[in-house]
C-alpha positions as CSV (number, residue, x, y, z in Angstrom):
1,M,0.0,0.0,0.0
2,K,1.0,3.5,-0.8
3,K,0.9,6.2,1.9
4,N,-0.7,9.5,1.1
5,K,1.4,12.5,2.0
6,G,0.1,16.0,1.8
7,F,-3.3,17.2,0.5
8,S,-4.9,16.6,-2.9
9,L,-5.7,19.4,-5.3
10,I,-9.4,19.1,-4.5
11,E,-8.9,19.5,-0.8
12,T,-6.7,22.6,-1.3
13,L,-9.3,24.2,-3.6
14,I,-12.1,23.6,-1.1
15,V,-10.1,25.2,1.7
16,V,-9.2,28.2,-0.5
17,A,-12.9,28.6,-1.5
18,I,-14.0,28.5,2.1
19,F,-11.4,31.1,3.1
20,A,-12.5,33.3,0.1
21,V,-16.1,33.2,1.2
22,L,-15.1,34.1,4.8
23,A,-13.0,37.0,3.6
24,I,-15.9,38.3,1.5
25,V,-18.4,38.1,4.3
26,S,-16.1,39.8,6.8
27,T,-15.2,42.5,4.3
28,Q,-18.9,43.2,3.7
29,A,-19.5,43.4,7.5
30,I,-16.7,45.9,7.9
31,I,-18.0,48.0,5.1
32,V,-21.6,48.1,6.5
33,T,-20.2,48.9,10.0
34,L,-18.1,51.8,8.6
35,T,-21.1,53.2,6.6
36,N,-23.4,53.1,9.5
37,S,-20.8,54.7,11.7
38,R,-20.3,57.6,9.2
39,K,-24.1,58.0,8.9
40,A,-24.6,58.1,12.7
41,E,-21.8,60.6,13.1
42,S,-23.2,62.8,10.3
43,S,-26.7,62.6,11.9
44,V,-25.3,63.8,15.2
45,Q,-23.5,66.7,13.6
46,T,-26.6,67.7,11.6
47,R,-28.8,67.6,14.7
48,E,-26.3,69.7,16.6
49,S,-26.2,72.3,13.8
50,L,-30.0,72.5,13.6
51,Q,-30.2,72.8,17.4
52,Y,-27.7,75.7,17.2
53,I,-29.8,77.4,14.5
54,V,-32.9,77.0,16.5
55,S,-31.2,78.4,19.7
56,V,-30.0,81.5,17.8
57,L,-33.5,82.0,16.4
58,E,-35.2,81.5,19.8
59,R,-32.9,83.9,21.5
60,S,-33.4,86.6,18.8
61,L,-37.1,86.3,18.8
62,R,-37.4,86.2,22.6
63,N,-35.4,89.4,22.8
64,A,-37.3,91.1,19.9
65,N,-39.4,94.1,20.5
66,N,-41.9,93.1,17.8
67,V,-42.5,90.3,15.3
68,I,-43.8,92.0,12.2
69,S,-44.6,89.0,10.0
70,A,-43.9,85.3,9.7
71,S,-44.3,83.4,6.4
72,S,-43.4,79.9,5.4
73,D,-39.7,80.9,4.7
74,R,-39.1,84.2,6.5
75,I,-39.6,86.0,9.8
76,I,-39.4,89.8,9.9
77,Y,-39.0,91.3,13.4
78,T,-37.7,94.4,15.2
79,D,-34.7,93.5,17.4
80,E,-34.0,94.8,20.9
81,N,-32.2,97.8,19.3
82,N,-35.3,98.7,17.2
83,A,-33.5,97.6,14.0
84,S,-35.4,95.5,11.5
85,S,-34.1,92.0,11.1
86,V,-35.0,89.0,8.9
87,F,-34.5,85.3,9.3
88,Q,-34.8,83.8,5.8
89,C,-34.5,80.3,4.3
90,V,-32.9,80.3,0.9
91,D,-33.0,77.5,-1.6
92,A,-34.6,75.2,1.0
93,T,-36.0,72.3,-1.1
94,A,-35.5,68.6,-0.6
95,N,-33.4,68.3,-3.8
96,S,-31.2,71.3,-3.1
97,N,-27.6,71.1,-1.9
98,T,-27.5,74.9,-1.3
99,G,-30.3,75.4,1.2
100,R,-29.3,77.7,4.1
101,L,-30.7,80.0,6.8
102,L,-29.7,83.6,6.8
103,L,-30.0,86.3,9.4
104,N,-29.9,89.7,7.7
105,S,-28.0,88.1,4.7
106,S,-25.4,86.5,7.0
107,Q,-25.5,82.7,7.0
108,V,-26.5,81.1,10.3
109,S,-26.5,77.5,9.2
110,S,-23.3,75.5,9.1
111,Q,-21.5,74.9,5.8
112,D,-21.7,71.2,6.5
113,I,-25.5,70.9,6.2
114,T,-28.1,71.7,3.7
115,I,-31.4,73.2,4.9
116,T,-34.1,71.2,3.1
117,N,-37.2,72.8,4.6
118,C,-38.2,75.8,6.8
119,N,-41.6,76.7,8.1
120,F,-42.4,79.7,10.3
121,S,-45.8,80.6,11.4
122,M,-47.0,83.2,14.0
123,V,-50.0,82.6,16.3
124,A,-51.6,85.6,17.9
125,G,-51.8,85.4,21.7
126,T,-54.8,85.4,23.9
127,S,-55.5,87.0,27.3
128,D,-53.6,84.3,29.1
129,M,-50.9,83.4,26.5
130,S,-48.5,85.6,24.6
131,D,-47.9,85.6,20.9
132,R,-45.8,82.7,19.7
133,V,-43.9,81.7,16.6
134,M,-43.8,78.1,15.5
135,V,-40.6,77.0,13.9
136,S,-39.7,73.8,12.0
137,I,-36.4,73.4,10.2
138,S,-35.2,70.3,8.3
139,G,-31.7,69.6,7.2
140,K,-29.3,66.9,5.9
141,A,-25.6,66.4,5.8
142,K,-23.7,67.5,2.7
143,N,-21.0,64.9,2.9
144,L,-23.4,61.9,2.5
145,T,-25.2,60.7,-0.6
146,G,-28.2,58.5,-1.5
147,T,-29.6,56.3,1.2
148,E,-27.0,57.4,3.7
149,Q,-28.6,60.8,4.0
150,T,-31.2,61.0,6.7
151,P,-33.2,64.3,6.9
152,I,-33.5,65.6,10.4
153,T,-36.2,68.0,11.6
154,I,-36.2,70.2,14.6
155,S,-39.4,72.0,15.7
156,T,-40.0,74.5,18.5
157,I,-42.5,77.1,19.7
158,V,-41.1,80.4,20.7
159,Y,-43.3,82.4,23.1
160,L,-42.6,86.1,22.6
161,R,-42.0,88.4,25.6
162,V,-44.7,90.9,26.4
163,Y,-43.2,94.2,27.6
């Protein structure tokens, strides 16, 4: 009888095929993990940017002497120094990559996000509640594409001070 030493060609090919399948599966898992990590980080940055915008808007409106008008994409008000000021959304559409929020033509929104939707509306106060402005702003990260982009919306109600 002859002794077999080593592995046959078939056995070697089967082992190589198994390792190739394992390599492909592990590579795909790493790619998915990195993509989800980038998406989560971008979502956090977008949310923080939108929260900053809303805080600037809230502070400005609470300190305003008077809100003159609020439309779907703009708020005109008189600030604490009696100067006319305007918050305005520019190019804010879902398909735009240039949407931004301006305060008197100076950009308030971060360069890293695109404002996709703005909605401002003013509600007149009653005897027991002051006037209020309802704000809703949506944005998405500029550095992501396709299904990685998740639009984020922040809404608030700003109760105006009565002097």
